[in-house]
C-alpha positions as CSV (number, residue, x, y, z in Angstrom):
1,M,-141.3,83.0,-39.9
2,R,-138.2,83.0,-38.6
3,K,-139.0,80.5,-36.7
4,R,-139.9,78.4,-39.4
5,I,-137.1,78.2,-40.5
6,S,-134.6,77.4,-38.1
7,R,-137.2,74.2,-36.9
8,S,-136.7,73.3,-40.8
9,R,-132.1,73.2,-40.4
10,Q,-132.4,71.0,-37.3
11,K,-134.8,68.7,-38.8
12,E,-132.3,68.5,-41.6
13,Q,-129.2,66.1,-39.7
14,D,-126.4,65.1,-41.9
15,E,-125.6,61.0,-42.4
16,L,-122.1,60.3,-40.7
17,N,-119.8,59.0,-43.5
18,I,-117.9,55.8,-42.6
19,T,-117.1,54.1,-45.4
20,A,-113.3,55.7,-45.3
21,F,-112.9,53.9,-42.1
22,M,-114.3,50.8,-42.3
23,N,-112.4,50.3,-45.8
24,L,-109.4,51.4,-43.8
25,M,-110.1,48.8,-40.6
26,V,-110.6,46.3,-43.6
27,V,-107.1,46.3,-44.7
28,L,-105.6,46.8,-41.0
29,V,-107.1,44.3,-39.3
30,P,-105.6,41.4,-41.7
31,F,-102.6,43.7,-42.3
32,L,-102.1,43.1,-37.8
33,L,-102.6,39.6,-38.2
34,I,-100.1,38.4,-40.8
35,T,-97.3,40.7,-38.8
36,A,-98.0,39.9,-35.3
37,V,-94.6,38.3,-33.8
38,F,-96.5,35.3,-32.5
39,T,-93.8,34.2,-29.9
40,H,-92.4,30.7,-28.3
41,L,-91.2,30.3,-24.5
42,S,-88.6,27.7,-23.5
43,I,-89.4,26.0,-21.1
44,I,-86.8,23.3,-19.3
45,E,-88.3,20.3,-17.1
46,L,-86.8,20.1,-13.8
47,H,-87.5,17.0,-11.8
48,L,-86.9,18.0,-8.0
49,P,-85.9,14.9,-5.3
50,G,-89.2,14.2,-3.5
51,L,-88.9,13.3,0.5
52,G,-88.9,9.9,0.7
53,D,-87.5,9.0,-2.7
54,S,-84.5,6.4,-2.7
55,S,-83.9,4.8,-6.0
56,Q,-80.6,2.4,-4.2
57,N,-81.2,0.1,-2.5
58,K,-78.7,-0.3,0.3
59,K,-77.8,-3.6,-0.7
60,D,-77.6,-2.7,-3.9
61,K,-74.6,-1.5,-5.5
62,P,-74.1,2.3,-5.5
63,T,-74.6,3.9,-9.3
64,F,-72.8,6.6,-11.3
65,N,-74.9,10.1,-10.1
66,L,-74.0,13.3,-11.5
67,Q,-73.8,15.9,-9.4
68,V,-72.3,19.6,-10.5
69,T,-72.3,22.0,-7.7
70,I,-71.9,25.5,-7.8
71,H,-70.5,27.6,-5.4
72,N,-69.0,31.3,-4.9
73,D,-65.4,30.4,-6.0
74,A,-65.7,26.8,-8.2
75,L,-67.9,24.6,-10.1
76,L,-67.8,20.8,-8.6
77,L,-68.2,17.8,-10.8
78,S,-68.8,14.7,-8.5
79,D,-71.0,11.5,-7.8
80,T,-72.5,9.5,-5.3
81,R,-69.9,6.7,-6.1
82,G,-66.6,8.1,-6.9
83,G,-66.1,11.3,-5.6
84,L,-65.2,14.3,-7.0
85,I,-64.4,13.9,-10.7
86,R,-63.0,18.1,-11.0
87,K,-63.4,21.2,-9.6
88,I,-63.6,24.3,-12.6
89,D,-62.2,27.0,-11.0
90,K,-63.4,30.3,-12.1
91,T,-61.9,32.7,-13.8
92,G,-62.7,36.4,-13.1
93,K,-66.4,36.9,-12.5
94,T,-67.7,33.8,-15.1
95,F,-66.9,30.6,-14.8
96,N,-65.5,28.8,-17.5
97,F,-68.6,27.1,-18.9
98,K,-66.6,25.1,-21.9
99,T,-64.7,23.6,-19.6
100,L,-67.7,22.0,-17.4
101,N,-69.1,21.4,-20.7
102,A,-66.1,19.6,-22.1
103,T,-65.2,17.0,-19.2
104,L,-69.4,15.9,-19.4
105,K,-68.8,14.7,-23.1
106,Q,-65.9,13.1,-22.1
107,I,-67.8,11.4,-18.6
108,K,-71.3,11.0,-21.4
109,A,-68.6,8.8,-23.7
110,R,-68.5,6.8,-20.1
111,F,-72.1,6.5,-19.6
112,P,-73.4,7.0,-22.6
113,D,-77.0,6.0,-21.8
114,K,-77.1,8.3,-18.7
115,T,-79.5,11.2,-18.8
116,N,-80.2,12.3,-15.7
117,A,-77.8,14.3,-13.7
118,T,-78.3,16.9,-10.5
119,I,-77.6,21.2,-9.8
120,L,-76.7,21.5,-6.8
121,A,-76.0,25.8,-6.2
122,E,-75.6,27.7,-3.4
123,P,-78.9,30.1,-1.3
124,N,-76.8,33.3,-3.6
125,T,-76.6,32.0,-6.4
126,E,-77.2,34.5,-9.4
127,Y,-79.8,33.3,-11.8
128,D,-77.9,33.6,-14.9
129,T,-75.4,30.9,-14.1
130,L,-77.6,27.8,-12.9
131,V,-79.6,28.9,-16.1
132,Q,-76.2,28.4,-17.8
133,V,-75.1,26.2,-16.1
134,M,-78.0,23.6,-16.8
135,D,-77.5,24.5,-20.4
136,A,-73.7,22.6,-20.3
137,V,-75.4,20.2,-18.5
138,R,-78.0,19.7,-21.2
139,M,-76.5,20.1,-24.7
140,Y,-73.5,21.7,-26.8
141,T,-73.1,22.1,-30.2
142,A,-71.5,20.2,-32.2
143,V,-70.6,19.7,-36.3
144,V,-71.5,17.6,-38.1
145,D,-71.9,16.4,-42.2
146,G,-70.9,20.8,-42.2
147,K,-72.9,22.0,-40.5
148,V,-73.9,23.0,-36.5
149,V,-76.3,20.7,-34.8
150,Q,-77.1,20.7,-30.7
151,A,-76.4,16.4,-29.1
152,E,-77.5,15.7,-26.2
153,L,-75.6,15.2,-22.5
154,F,-77.6,14.9,-19.6
155,P,-81.3,16.2,-20.4
156,D,-82.9,15.0,-17.0
157,I,-82.2,18.1,-14.7
158,S,-82.7,17.6,-10.5
159,I,-81.8,20.8,-8.9
160,G,-81.1,20.8,-5.2
161,D,-79.7,23.0,-2.6
162,A,-75.5,22.6,-1.7
163,P,-74.2,20.7,1.4
164,R,-72.9,23.8,3.5
């Protein structure tokens, strides 16, 4: 008889009650989807010159091409037509990006239709420095009607190696 009782107990199996777990998932999944942070990645479009790419013919008058050269001790603003525009010395451990931005605003006032600039960097230039120079060349902050806006300077940026 003992065997019969133990067999009957083995046949009776409790079912797993997952109702509470399903209720939790029904509430938790939409909550997590609503509160998820969707990131926006910013991409700066750069233009790299080709090997045989020459936009100027030798017969044509040379056009204004802005170049910002990053050296260890200074930033050099120059153009292909007239040479050096301004040398901005390094102050302490950082470059003076406000002076660079102010000078670029003056250049933009003289050449309002110009949108391209070339940034030339030495091989050991820090990435952060390169990005800050690119930001200073691309735009500046202005106050218009009491609102702070980002105004465009030279958004079409090409990069390259600085001459030695």
